[in-house]
N, C-alpha and C positions, 0 to 999 in steps of 0.2 A: 504494500500500500504506500509506504514511504517512497519506494522506488518509482512507482507510477506517478506520484505527485511531482517528484523531481523531474521526470521526463516531460510531464505536461508543462511544468513551469519553464523548462529549457526550451521546449517547442514554442511556447508563447513568447518568450523573449526573442527567439529567432525571428518570429513573424513580425514582432514590433520593430526589430532592427531593420528588417527588410523594408517595412513600410516607411521607416524613417529615411532610408537612403534611396528609396525608389524615386526616379524622376517624375515630376508632376507633368507628364506629357499632355494630359487633357485638362489641366487647370484652365478655367475660363477667366479671362481678364475682364474687368469691369471698366467701362468708360462712361463717366458721368458728365453730362452736358447741362450746364446751368445758365439760366437767364431770368429776367424779372418780368417779362411781358406775359399777358394772359395766353393760355392755350388757344391755338388758332391764329395768333398773330403771325405775320409772314416769317419772322425769324424763328418762331417756334416750329412752323412747318418745315423750314429749312433744316433745323436740328433733327426733326423726325425723319427727314429724308436720309440724313446721315445714318441714323439708327437703322432704318430699313435696309439700306444698301450694305452697310458694314455687316450686319447680322446675316444677310443673305449671301455673303461672300464665303464660299466653302474653304478658302485658304486661310481664314483667320477666325479663330473661335473667340468671340468677344460678346459680352453682354453690354449693350449700349442703353443707358438710362437717361431720359430727358427729364429735367426738373424745371418746369416753367414757373412763372408767377412768384419768384422770390422764395421758392420752397427751400433753397439752400442758403438763403440770406440775400441781402441787397447787394448792390454793385461792389461796395468795399469788401464785403465778406467773400463774394465770389472771386474777386480779383486776388485777394490774399489766399483764398483756397487753391487757386490755380498756381500761384507763385510758390506755395509751400507744399502742394501735392495732395491736399485732401479732396480737391476737385480736379478732374483731369482736363476738362474743356470748358471755356466760357464763350458766350455770345453776348457782346455788349458794345455800346457806342464807344468810339475811340476816346471821347471826352473823359471817360472814366478810367482811362489808362494814364492820363496826363500826370496824375499825382505820383505814379510809379515811374513813368518815362516821359519827361516833358516834351521830347521831340514829337510825340504823337499829337501835340497841340496843332500841328499843321492841318489836321483834319478840320479844325474849327475856324480856319480862315474864311471870312465872309466874302461872297462874290468872287471867289478864287477858282473854284472847280468848274469844269466844263458843264454847260447846261444840257448837253446831249448825253443821255444816260449811257449810250454805248461807248462813247469816248471816255466817259468816267470809268466805266467798268474795265476798259482796256488799261487805264492807268493803274487800276488795282492789281493788275498782273504784270506790271512793268518793272524796269530796273530801279526806279526811284523808290517804289514801294518795297522792293526787296532790300534795298539799302536801309530804309527805315526799319524794317523788321529785324535787321541785325542788331539794332540797339536793345532788343529785349533779352538777348542771351544772358547779359549780366544780371537780369532779374529772374532767371530761372524759367523763362517762358519762350515759346516759339510761336511766331505768327503763321498760322496755317492758311488763312484766306481773309478776304474782305468781301462782305455782302452789301449790295446797295439796297437801302430801304427808304429811298425817297428824298426829295428836296424839301428843305424846311420852309415853312410859311409862318407868319405871325397871326395869332388870334388876339383879339382885344374887344373893347366895347366902343370902338370908333375906328375909322379908317387909319391905317398906318403906312400911307403911301408917300409921305414926305417927312423929312428929317424933323421938322418942328412938331409933328404929331406925337413923336416918342417922348418929347421933353417932359420930365417930371413923373413919368409912369414908373411903377415898380414891376419888375418882371422876375420870373423864376429862371435860374440859370443852373446848368450842370456844373460840377466842380472842376472847371477848366479855366485857368487864368486868361486864356486867349478869348474864350467866350465872354468872360466878365469884361474884358477890355472892349470887345465888340459892343456890348450893351452900353458901356459908359460912353463910347464914341457916338452912339445913337442918342444919348441924352437920358437913357434909362438908369434906374437904380436897381442893380441886380441883387437877387436874394437866392442863396442856395438852400434847397430843401429836398427831402426825399421825394422821389417822383410820385409815389402814390398819394402824397399830401397835396399835390398841385390842384386837383379838382376842388377840394374844400377851400383852399386858399383863394382860388378864383371866385368861388361862390360867395365867400364872406367879404371879398374885396380887399383881403390882405395883400394880394398882388393884382395887377391890372392886365397883364399880358403874359404870353408864353409862346415859344417857338418849337415847332415840331413838323415833321411830314404829316400830311393829311390823314393817312391811315392810322398813325399813332394818336393824333388828336381825336380821331373818330372812335378808335377802340377805347380810349380813355374817357370818352363822352364829354370832352371839353366844350363842344358846341352847345351843351345844355346850359352852360354858365358863361358863355361869351356871345356877343351879338354880331361880331364882324370877323371875317377871315380875309387877310390881305395877302395876295399871292406874290410874295417877294422872291421866291426861289433863291434865297440868299446863301444857302449853305446846304450841307448834306448831313444826314444822321447815319452814316454808313457804319456797319458792324464789323468789328475785328474779331476773328475767331482765333482764340489762343489756346495752347495746350501746354501742360507742365513739361518742362524740358527734360528732366530725368525720366519721366514716364515715356515721353516720345522716343528718347534715345534708347530706352530699354525694350522697345517693341521689336518684334521680328520684322524682317523685310516684308513679309507677306501682309502683316497687319498695318504697317506703315502704308503700303501700297493700297490696301483696302480703304483706308481713310482718305488718302490723297485722291483716289478714283471717285469717291463719293462726293467730294467737295464741289466740283463743277455742277453736278446735278442739284445739289442742295442750294447753291447760289442761284441757279436758274429758277428753282421753285420759289425761293424767297423773293426774287425780282418779279416774277410773273404774278405772284400773289399780291405783292406791293402794288403793282399796276392795276390789278383787278380791284383791290380795296380802295385805291385812289378814285376810281370811277364810282364805286359804291358810296364812298364817303361824300364825294361832291354831290351826288344825287340826294343823299340823305340830308346834307347840310341845306341844300336849296329847299327841299320839302319841309324842313323844320324852320324856315324863315331866316337862316343865317345870311347876312349881307356879304356877298362876295365882291371884294375890291381887286380889280386888275390894275397892275402898274403899267404906265406908258413906258416906252423905251427911255425917254428923257428922265422920268422919275427914278427908274432903276439905275440909270447911269449916275444920277446925282447922289443916290444913297451909296453906290459903290465908291465913287470918288471921295465921299466924305469919310468913309470908315475903313476901306481896305488898306490904304497906305499906312494909316495909324496902327492898325492891328498887325499888319505884316512887320512893321518896324518893331513893335512890342515883342512879337514872337522871336525875331532874330536877336534882339537885345537880351531876351530871357534865356535863349538856348545857345548863343554864341556862334562860333564858326560851324559847328555841326548842324545847327538849325538853318543857318544861311545856306549851307550846301544842300540840305534837304529841300528847302523851298526852291532853290535854283534848279535842282534836278527835276522836280515836278514841272516847273515853268518851261524848262527846255523840252521836256516830252510833250507838253501841251502845244508848244510852238513849232514842233516838227511838221 
């Protein structure tokens, strides 16, 4: 009996040792994708396309999990999560990366980017963007892609088509010094607040105006608490797709390829849905009595001339030679 117990124990220990040293050939990796917009938002649908395509790729065994609506925290939490590895991937406006890497403030330059969305999307894949992405390595992150989610317009309770109309208004601003400088150049008083609080702040009159692409303003129902939409097309709210650098570098070539192959389709879904929601938003805005203000070419040029030089100079002063090189690289591509 004693011998039997000894044999059994030895056999059990051998099995445990084998299990300990056996390679985890079939261990499934988890890829969490976090953002703060509601499910069904264009960028959420883009994230879900990544999930669909990566999980369908037989060469990479990966469990992709999309967390919308701030389920893993707000922008700061998500950004830090990707930086330190508790979240693998984030989808967020570039403005929220500026606190980590100030060079990304170039995304916030007003009246700077091409008004043609296809030219803009080509810039996202060009050498200047690649150069900008290299600045993230020291922050433990990799820039995977940039998704276009529309041009920014202003909402308020009066037309905002001339410089004087902005004077004295209080506006919500994302935590980007470049955006704050833009708003000051317009004559606004910028106030930083969490995005979900914007609706109630507009409703109470704590702030007077806000800037976003129409699908975002529509999904957040800002038209319920604002009377005017001014079509300035003054900037973009493009999304940077970031991944934790050690996680990315530790992936097999097959899983890297699966993610890289999914990104163009995800970008296209995001863009197509943005354009679809742009049309739906405008129809709903008009049906609900929102006053749509169109800028003349002269009005747009006057706004551009009043604020772009100041904000461009501020960005370069803030970021030095590196920032100057980034701005000039994008300008050179746009002028080709």
